[in-house]
N, C-alpha and C positions, 0 to 999 in steps of 0.2 A: 700734691693733692690738696694742700691748704687753699690754693688759689681756686680750685674747682669747688671746694666747699663754700668759699666766699661767694663765688658766682651763684651757687645754689641758693644761698641765703638772700642775695639781692633779688633774684628772680621770684622767690617765694614772697618777699615783701611787696614787690610790684604786683604780683597776683592778688595778694591780700588787699592792697589798696584799691585796685580796680574792682575787686569783688565787693568792697564796701560801698563804693560810690563813684568810681572813676570811669566805669564802662559806659560806652555810648548807648543810644536808644536801641531797642530790639523789638521784635514782634511780640504780640500778646501771647502769653502762655495759654494753651488750650485747657479747658476745664476737664475734670475727671469725667463728668457726665458726657461731654462732647466726645472725648476719646472712646468711651465705652459705646456710645451710639454709633460712632464711625467704624467700629470693629465689625468685620465680616468673616464668617466662616468660609472655608474653601468650597462649601457645598451649596447647592440650591436646595431649599427646604420645600418639599412637596407635601401639601396638606390636603386633608379631605374637605368636604363641603362645610364642616363645622369648625374647622381650624385645628383639628387633631393632626399631629405629625404622622405622615405615612412612610416617608422615605427621604433619605439624603442622597442626592446625586452630585458627585464631585464635578466641579466646574473649573476650579483653579488647580492646575497641575504643577505649579511652581512651588507651592507650599501646601502643607496639610494642616489645617486649623479646624478646631471644633468650636463649641460654644464658649461664650465668655463665662468663666467660673468665678463665683463670688468667693472672697477670701475665707469666709466661714465654711465653705465646702472644700477647702484645700487642706490636706493633711498638715497638722501642726508639725509633724516631723519634717516635712518638706520645707515649711516656712523657716524652721530653725536651721536646717542644713544649708539653705540658700543664704541666709543672713550670715552664718558662721563662715561660709566659704567665700562670699563675695563682699560683705560689708558688715564687719563685726560691730561697729559702733553706729549702726543704722538708726537706732532709736534715740541716740544722744547727739548726733551732729545735725547741723542745719542745712544739709545738702552737700556740703564739701567736708571731707575728713582731712583736715590739714595735717594731722599727725601721720595719717597713712600716706599723704602726699609727700611729706618730708622724708619719711622712711623709704618710699619708693625712689625718690630722687637720690638719696644717699646710696641705695643699692645699685641704681643705674650708673652712678659715677664711680663710687668706691669699689664696689664688687663686680662691676661690669655686667650686671644682670638686667634683663629687660623685665620690668615689673610695672604694672599699672596701678593706679590708685583711684580709679573711678568708683564712686559710690553707686548704689542702686538707683538713686535719684538721677545722677549724671548719665548712667546707662539708659534709664528710661527716656531721657531727653532724645537720645539717639534713635530710640524706637518710635517715638511719636513725631520727630522732626528730622528728616534725613540730613539737614544741614549740620546736625550735631553728631552724626554717626561717624565712626572711625573709618577713615579711608585706607587705601593700600599702603600708604607711606606713614601711617600713624597721624598724630595730631601735633601741630606746632604749639609753641608756648601761648601765642595769642588765641589759638583755638581752645586750649585748655582754660584760659582765663574767661573767654566767652561762655564756655560750657559751665564753669563754676558759678559765674554770675547768674545764668539762667536756672541753674539748680537751686540757688538760693531763692529765686523768685517762685519756682515751682513749689518749694517747701512752704512758702508763705500762703499759697493758694490751696494746696492739697494736704490731706492728712497722711500720716505714715501708713495706715492700713490701705488707703487708696493707692498710694505709690507702690506698695508691695503687690497689691492685687493686680494693678495694671501691668507691672513688670512681669509677673508670672503668666499673664495671659498673652503677652506680646513677644516675649523672648524666644529665640530659636534654641532648641536643645540638641538635636542630632539629625543630620540629613535634611529632609523636607519637613520635619516635625516642628511646628511652632505652637507655643502655648502649652499650658499645663494640661488642658483637656486632651490634646493630641498625644502628648507625652505619656499620660497615664493609660489611655485606652489602647494605644498601639504597643509601646514598649513593655508596659507592665500589665496590660490586659485587665485593668480594673478602673474604678472611679477614682478621681483625684483625692477624695476624702479617705481612701483606704490605703494609701502608700505607707509602708512601714519604714523603719529607720534605715535599713540597708538600701531599699529602693530610693529613698529620699537622698541619701548620701551620693549614690551614683548619679541621680538626676542633677544634683548641685555641681558635681565636678564636670558634668557635660557642658555646663554653662561656661566654664573656664576654657574648655577645649572641645568644642562640639565634634571635631573630626580627629581627636587624639586617638592613637592606636590603642588596642586593647590592653597591653601591659601597663601603659601609662595610666589608663583609667583605673585599673585594678590597684596600682600603687597609691594613686591620689584618693581613691574611695576609702581604702583602708586607713590612710592617714587621717582623713576627715572623721571616720567612725571613731578613731582613737580620741580625737579632740572632743567628740561629742560624748565620750564616756562609754562607748560601745565597742571596745576592741574585739570582743568575742564574735562579733558579726563578720570579722575578716575570715573566719573559717569557711572554706568552700567558696570564697568570693570569686576566684578566677572562673570557675564553672558557671557561677551565677551571672557574671558580666557577659560571658560568652553567649549564654542562652538569651539574655535580654537583647543583646545587639543583633541576634539573628532575627528579631521581630521588627526590625526597623521599617519593613514594608508589609507587616502583617495586617490582616483585616481588623477593622475597628471592633473592639470587644463590646458586647452588649448591644450592638447596633444591628439587630435583626429587624429589618423593615417589614412593613405589612404588605407592600406592593411594589417590589423592585422592578418587575417587568412593566407594570402599568406606569410607574413614574417616568421611566425612560421614554416610553411611548408618548406620554403626555407632553414631555419637553420637546420631543421631535416636532410637534406641531406648532411650536412657538418660534419667534424670531430669535435666532441664536445671538445676534448682535445686541439684542435688548436684554439678555440675561446677564446677571451680575452675581458674583459669589455672595452668599448670604441672603440672596433674594428669596422671598416666600411666594410660592405658586399655589394657588387654590385650585382644586380639581373637583370633579363631580362625584368622586368615590365617597362611600359611607363607611367610615372606619369600623364601626361596630358590626355591620354586615360583613365586611371583609374579614374580620377576625372569626366570625362564625363560619364563613365559607372555608377558611384555612383549617379550622378545627374539624369540620365535616370531612374534608379531603383526607386529612391525616387519619381520622378514625376509620373511615370506610376503606381506605387502602390497606390499613393494617389488617382489617377483616379479610381482605382478598390476598393476603400475603402468599398463601399456598397456591394461588391461581396464576402466579407470575405476572402480577400487576404492580407497576412502580410509579407511573406518572398519571397526572390528571390536570385538567384545566377547567376553569369556571368563568362564565361571563353572565352578569345580571344587568339588564337594561330597563330603564323606565320607558314604558310603552309610549307615553305622551311626548316626552322631550327627547328621547333617545340617549339620555345621559347614562354613562356607565356607572353603576352603583357598586359593583364588585367585580374584581378582575384577578383571578388566580392564574398565573402563568405556568407554574409547576408545583410539584408536591414537596419542594424544598429538599430536606435531607433524605427523603425516601426516593427521590428521583435519581436516575443515572445521568441526568444532564440538567443540573439545577439552573444554569444560566440560560437555557433554551426557553424561549417564550412559546409554550405549546398552544397558547390561545391564538397565536398568529401563524403557527406552523401549519402547513397544508397537509391534510390527511384525507383518505378516501371516505366519502360521505356516507356510504351504505344506504340504508333505507330512509334516511332523513330527507331525501329529495322528493319522496313520493307525494307528500301533501301538495307541493307545487304542481306536480304533474296532474293530479286529480283535479286541482283547482282549475287548471287550464282546460281539461276535458269538460268540466262542468260549465265553465264560462262559454265554451264553444257549443254547448248543448249537445255534445256527443254522448254525454252520460247524464244520469241522475243518481241520486243517492240510492235508488232501488234498482238501478240497472244491473242485470246479471252478467257476470264474467266467469269464464270457464277456468277454474283452477285445476287444469289437467295438463298432461304432457304437451310441450310446445317445442317445435323445432323450426327455427327461423334461418333461412338462407342469407348469408352475408358474403361480402367480398372475400373474407378470410375463412369461409367454411360455415358449418352449421352453428347457430347459437342456441343452446339448450339450457334455459334457466331452470333453477331448482329452488324450492322453498327452503327455509331455514331448517325445518325438520325433515326434509326430503320426503314429505308426504303430500298427497293431493286431497283437496276438499271438494272437488266437483264444482257445481254451480253455486256461486256466492254473489251476494249483492255488493255494490260498490262500498256501501257502509261497512260491511264485514271485511271486505278485502283490504281497505285502507286501515281501519282500526286494528285489525289483526296482523297487518303488515305482511300480507301474502305477496310473494314475488311475481309469480306467473301472471296473475291478473294485472299487475302494474305494467309488465312488459306488453300485455295486450293493449292496455290504454296507450302506451307510447306508440304502438303501431298506428293508432288512430291519429294522435297528435303530431307525430313525426319527431325524430330526435333533433332536427335542426330548429324547429319551432320551440321545442322545450328548452334547448340550450339558450336561445335568445331570451326567453323569459328569465332564466336563471341569471343571465348577465344583467338584465334590467333590475333584478333584485339585489345586485351588488356582489354576487358570487364570482370568484376570480377564475372563471373558465378561460383557458387560453387557446382552446381549439373549438372548431365548429361541432355541431351535433353529429354530423356524419363521421367525424373522427371517433367519437365515443360509441356511436351506434346504439343498439337496443340496450346495451348494458347501462346506459345512462339512467334508465328507470330504476336501477338498483344501486345507483350512487357510485359509479365508477370514476367520476370526476373528483379531483382533489379540491378541498375547500378548507378554510380556516374556521375555528370556532367563533371568532369575533364576527366574521362576515355572515356565517350561517345563523348565528343568534339574531343578528339584525334583520336577516331575511325572514325569520320566523316572526319578528316584531311586525313585519308588513302584514302577516296573517292576523296578528292581534289587532292591528289598526285597519282591518277590513280592506286590504289591498293597496294601501298607500305606503310608500317607502321613503325614508330620509336617512341621512348619515347618522351613525352613532356619534356621541360626543363625549370627549374626555374631560372637558372643562365645563363649568356651570353655564347654563344657557342664560345669556344676558337678556334684559328686558327688550322684547321686540326683535330679537336677533336669531330666533330659531330657524333652522334650515327649512327651505320650502319642500314640502312633501310632494311626491309624484305618484300618480295612480298607475299601478302596473297590472292590476287584475280587478275584475268586477267584485264589488263589495259583497254581493250575494254569494258568489262562489267561495270567497274567503270565509264568509260566515258559516256556510255549510261544511267546509272542511273542518273548521273549529268545532262545530256541533258533532261531527263524526269522531274527531279525536278526543272529545270529552265523554264519549259514550262508553261507559264501563261494560255494558252488556255486549256491545259490538266487538270489544277487544278481548272478551273472555275466551274465545276460541283458541287464542295463542297465549295470552298472559294470565288467564284466570280472573276471578272477580276480586281477589285480594292480592295486590302487588304494590310495589313502590310507586306505580303510576297512578294509583287511586289516592285522592285527597278528600277531606271532608268539606271542601269548598270547590267552586267551579274552576277547573283547569282543563286545558287541552294539551295533549302530550304525545310525542312520537319518539320512538327509539330507533337506533340503527347500529348495525354491526358490519364491519368491512370484511373483505375476503380474509380467510384464515384467522379470523378473530384478532386482527392486528389493532383495530380501533373499535371502540363502541361509544355511542352517543346517547344522550337523552335531552331532547329539546321540547320546551313547552312554555305556555303562557297562561297568565290569569288576566283579570280585567285591568291590572295595573302594571304587571311586570312580565318580562320574558327572561327565562333562565335557560342557559345552555351549558351542558357538561360533556366533556370528553374524558375518556379513560383509556389508557393503553400503555405503551412503552416507547420512550423517545427513540430507541434504536430500531423500532419496528418489529420487535419480537412478538410472536403470537402469545395470547393469553390462553389459559386452560379453562375451557367450559365457562367462559364469561360472556354474557350478552349485554345489550344495552339496559335491559331491565334489572340485571343482577350487578352490573358494574357501575355504570353511570347513574342508573335509576335511583339508588338510595341517596346519593349526594343531591340529585335534583329534588327529591322529596324533602330532604332535610331543609334545603334552602327555601323552597317554596313555602313550607310550613312555617319557617322562621319569619318570612316576609309577611305572612298573614296571621301571625300569632295574636294580633289584637284587632283584626278586622277580617271580614269574609271576602269573598270574590263572587261576582255575579256574571252570568253570561251576557255579553253585549246584546243590546236590543236587536231584534231581527229586522234586517233591511226590508224596505217596501217591496223589493224585487223577489222576495222569498215568500212562499205560501206553504201551508201545511195541509195534510190530508191523510186519510186512512188507506193503507195499501195491503192487499192480500197477494199471496204467491201461489202459483200453480204447483200441484203435487206436494204442497207443504214444504217447498225448498227452504223457506224461512217463515217464521211466525208472522201473522198479521200484525201490523203496527201503524202508528202515526209516524209519518216521515215528512221531510221538507223538500221543496222543489224550487227551482230557479225559473222565473219567467212563466211561460205557458207549457212547461214540461210535465205538469202534474198528471199522474195516472192513478187509477184505483185498483188495477190488477196487473200483475206481471206474469206473462206467459212465455214459455220457450217456443221458438219456432218448431214446427212439426218435425223438421229434419233432425232436431237436437233431442227429441224425446227418447229416453232409454226404455227398454222393455226387460222383462225378466229373462227372456231368452236372448242370447247373443253368442256370436262366434268368438272364441278366444283369439286375441291378437297381440302382437309384439308392440309394446309402447316404448321400449328402450333396449338397445340403441336404435337410432333412426336409420332408415334405409339410406344407403350410399354415404353413410357417415365415415369420416376418416379419423382414426385414433392414432395418437403418437405416444409411444412408450417413453417414459421418463428415463433419460440417460443416466441419472444418478441413483436409480433404484433397480436392483436385480429383477429380471423378468419374472422369476418365480414368486416374487413378493407383490407383483402388480395384479390388480383385479378390475374387471369390468362387470357391473351389475346388469343382468338381463331381467327385464320386467315384462309381465304379461297382464292383460286386462280382460274383463268379461269372463272371469272364472268364478263360478258360484262358490260360496263358502263351503269348506269341507271337501271340495273337489280338486284342490290344487295339486294333490298327489297324483291325479290322473293325467296331468300334462307333463311333457318332458321336452328337453332341449337337445338339439343335435347340431353339431358344428362340423362341417365338411365330412358328413357321413358318420360321425362318432357321437354317441349319446354321452352327454356330460353331466346330466342330472335332471331332477324333476322339481316341480313347484312353480308358484307364480313369480318367485323372485329368487335368483341364484347368482352366485359369484363365479366368474369364468376367468381363468388365467390366459390372456391372449398371447399369441406369438405372431411375429411379423408375417405379412402376406395378406392376400385377399381371402376373405372368409365368407362362407355361406351359413347363416344361422337360421335354423328351422324350429318352429314350435309344433309339437305333435300332440294330438288328443289321446284319449284313453285307448283308442283302437290302433294307435300308431300312425294315424293319418296326418299329413302335413296340413296345418290350418293357416299358417302364416310364415313368410320368409322375408329376411332382409339380407342385403349384401353389405359387407363391411370391409374396410381396408385398414390394416394395422401397420403402422410405419415404425421402423427403428431409426431414431434420429441421433444415435450416438455418433460422435466424430471419429472417423476412421483414419 
């Protein structure tokens, strides 16, 4: 063994001589400032338009790195533990710990132990220059000498705090975790400044064996705690280490971004090959507005908790540029599908498509704002049977003007308008507006007037922006508009028609029939707004604009579950009102100037159907008085008749509901008030009840339904077929 010791002494002397001045030339040691500036997190940093951080989107999946952490923001306990575990004489040596190196050589030769003697400075060299990193076969003597020489040079240029700070930010701890920021926020779920003695000791021993098994880590951590004068921390250490290691792939603590769905969508539009880890991407979003939108969604959904509402989405657009100013993809922790982007999910549009339908009818001069539409029973023959639309409240209003029908969102008048425009022409308009209809209008049929097509909130909000911009449409933008690079707008409807629709949707009096005068749709400044509710209350919407902004809100459930007694005005409406009020908290909103193609004039209505008023007209369609055709005038005397069900209608019994629980409502019209008890209903010769409206339990087969007057005479008859569609 004496010969081995002699060899060790000779090698140490050679190393020392070379370290002092015999080593050859080497590359310049990078400065601390350069190393820090070259550092890159594993994420792309997505910022708002003012430079505020919105979200971090991971791009490098080989390592998980956070931000560069200053030494003053690192727990003193961790600094102490790392120095004690890795380099006890860190503050006293000049880059090479000759005492530790000699001791390691002695242990390697005499005690046949494999032990390193690299200082933190020498280890840092391997982190900033791959040429000095340890290879699979270890380092040769010449490699050690080169490393020692460069460590001396590094110590000449860098301060000790700089060396320790860089080391803690660059070193790998466990698995994919690199640097103290990732270590703290993933394994310990806290900031680096908050690491305690036990956490610091475990972190330090991970440096010695990043992939060491759990029992080894427990033993080494306890030994280090003893050396640090904290042996009591070994109590319960095994359970502590087990729990910490379970978090190696945990979410980043405290990193709740403002716009996760928006950030990913924004990056999708960029050249992926040009993105780099640590890169900063500026977007169009406004962070303060985004925070307020998130707050409003959380507040309003909690108020709707008993109504079975869990999800919501919000999109706010700048009318002029199309920039997305706020984008809430889900309700976060309240949602049943947090990662689903509900702003891009397709949902049934409900009544939100009606403004475009009326605009098309106005542009074609088939309608004016004062044209009368019959809000009464309507049966339309289609290829699949009769289409019988109903209003939201299942009531009829009789003759109403276009202004009242649109502002109050009456369904049957909208279907009548679609019969004039045709479903195919209407569908083509919706596609030009950017809505993702995948079928022709004939596929949707007359139900398209009531929003049977699926759309996304993002595309629907941008379509409403076309109304705000008086008929011109351009793409929405996720990134700031560069000088002179705004998308070219295309005209898709007449400016006068779009302006009249906005005038109607801003008319509080016109919407009072359905929504009342005081509702979330009313604002103290000018806005135009429309709500929508899909079939079975699965989705509700509130879409509207001011002179500067367009705001779209969707409320529902990601799984499609129905809400309980929630409409657009009570579900999405309050969120829309909150955001629109926030946007205009320091400024008002004025109605856009009336186009030259629009004129105004006073109009009166025959029989006082609606009050005399000033209204607006497109082109040469202006009238002073609105009268019904003689054939449509009603009198005080009329023969009772059956309005529902329609003659020759076919009804199918629901196979999932017992027959005895299924009902069909029978309706009669032209019955004077107080005389409903004098009419009765007879089905296949059997009296089933009396009154203007009764429920009947149908049974399979062809049925003859008769309406009888007070003297038992048949005044109206319809034939009906009830089918049993159960699988046999």
